[in-house]
C-alpha positions as CSV (number, residue, x, y, z in Angstrom):
1,M,-6.3,12.0,-7.8
2,K,-7.3,9.0,-9.8
3,F,-7.9,5.5,-8.5
4,C,-8.3,2.3,-10.5
5,C,-11.8,1.8,-9.0
6,D,-14.1,3.3,-6.4
7,K,-13.8,0.3,-4.0
8,F,-10.0,0.5,-4.0
9,K,-10.3,4.3,-3.3
10,S,-12.8,3.6,-0.4
11,D,-10.5,1.0,1.3
12,W,-7.4,3.2,0.7
13,N,-9.3,6.1,2.4
14,F,-10.2,4.1,5.5
15,P,-8.2,5.0,8.6
16,R,-5.7,2.3,9.6
17,N,-7.8,1.4,12.7
18,V,-10.9,0.6,10.7
19,G,-11.8,-2.9,9.4
20,L,-10.0,-4.1,6.3
21,N,-8.1,-1.3,4.7
22,I,-5.5,-0.8,2.0
23,R,-2.1,0.6,2.9
24,V,0.5,1.8,0.4
25,S,4.2,2.3,1.4
26,K,7.4,3.1,-0.4
27,F,10.9,1.8,-0.1
28,H,13.4,4.4,1.0
29,P,16.2,4.9,-1.6
30,R,18.8,3.7,0.9
31,D,17.0,0.3,0.9
32,F,17.2,-0.1,-2.8
33,N,19.8,-2.1,-4.7
34,F,19.7,-0.2,-8.0
35,L,21.4,-3.1,-9.8
36,I,18.2,-5.1,-9.4
37,K,15.0,-3.6,-10.8
38,K,12.3,-3.5,-8.2
39,E,9.1,-1.6,-7.7
40,M,9.4,1.1,-5.1
41,Y,5.8,0.9,-3.8
42,R,4.2,-1.9,-1.8
43,F,0.5,-2.6,-1.4
44,Y,-1.2,-4.3,1.5
45,I,-4.6,-5.2,2.8
46,T,-4.5,-5.0,6.6
47,S,-7.0,-5.5,9.4
48,G,-7.6,-2.4,11.6
49,Y,-4.8,-1.5,14.0
50,K,-4.0,1.4,16.3
51,D,-1.4,4.0,15.3
52,N,0.9,3.2,18.2
53,T,0.9,-0.6,17.7
54,K,2.9,-2.7,15.3
55,A,0.6,-3.9,12.5
56,E,1.4,-7.0,10.5
57,P,0.4,-6.7,6.9
58,N,-2.3,-9.3,6.4
59,L,-1.9,-9.6,2.7
60,V,0.6,-8.2,0.2
61,I,-1.1,-7.5,-3.1
62,A,0.1,-6.7,-6.6
63,H,-3.4,-6.4,-8.3
64,C,-6.5,-4.6,-7.2
65,P,-8.7,-7.2,-5.4
66,Y,-11.8,-5.6,-7.0
67,C,-11.0,-4.7,-10.6
68,G,-7.7,-6.6,-11.2
69,T,-5.6,-3.6,-12.2
70,N,-1.8,-4.1,-11.9
71,L,-1.1,-1.8,-8.9
72,F,2.6,-1.4,-9.8
73,K,1.8,-0.1,-13.2
74,Y,-1.1,2.1,-12.1
75,Y,0.2,3.8,-8.9
76,K,3.5,5.6,-9.4
77,D,3.1,8.7,-7.3
78,D,4.0,9.4,-3.7
79,Y,0.6,10.9,-3.1
80,Y,-0.9,7.4,-2.7
81,I,1.4,6.6,0.2
82,N,-0.7,6.2,3.3
83,E,1.6,4.1,5.4
84,S,5.1,5.2,6.5
85,K,5.9,2.6,9.1
86,E,9.2,1.0,8.1
87,Y,8.2,-2.5,9.3
88,F,5.8,-2.7,6.4
89,L,8.8,-3.0,4.1
């Protein structure tokens, strides 16, 4: 498992209910219009929230806030998904 930087990995590892954390989600193929090229993954910074509550993504990001890496180019594996709630999409 490789991350763009240690700080991104640390925030990605935080549980959803702890402080600011990074969530990664993926569009379901049924939500995709394949005639339009889109990235399947989405990246968010959220403030802590409980598992049974509806969290609102605080910030949608495309680049690592720490090292500047383009997240769409770097993370292309389902292993990185740590958020499955559909309202994030």
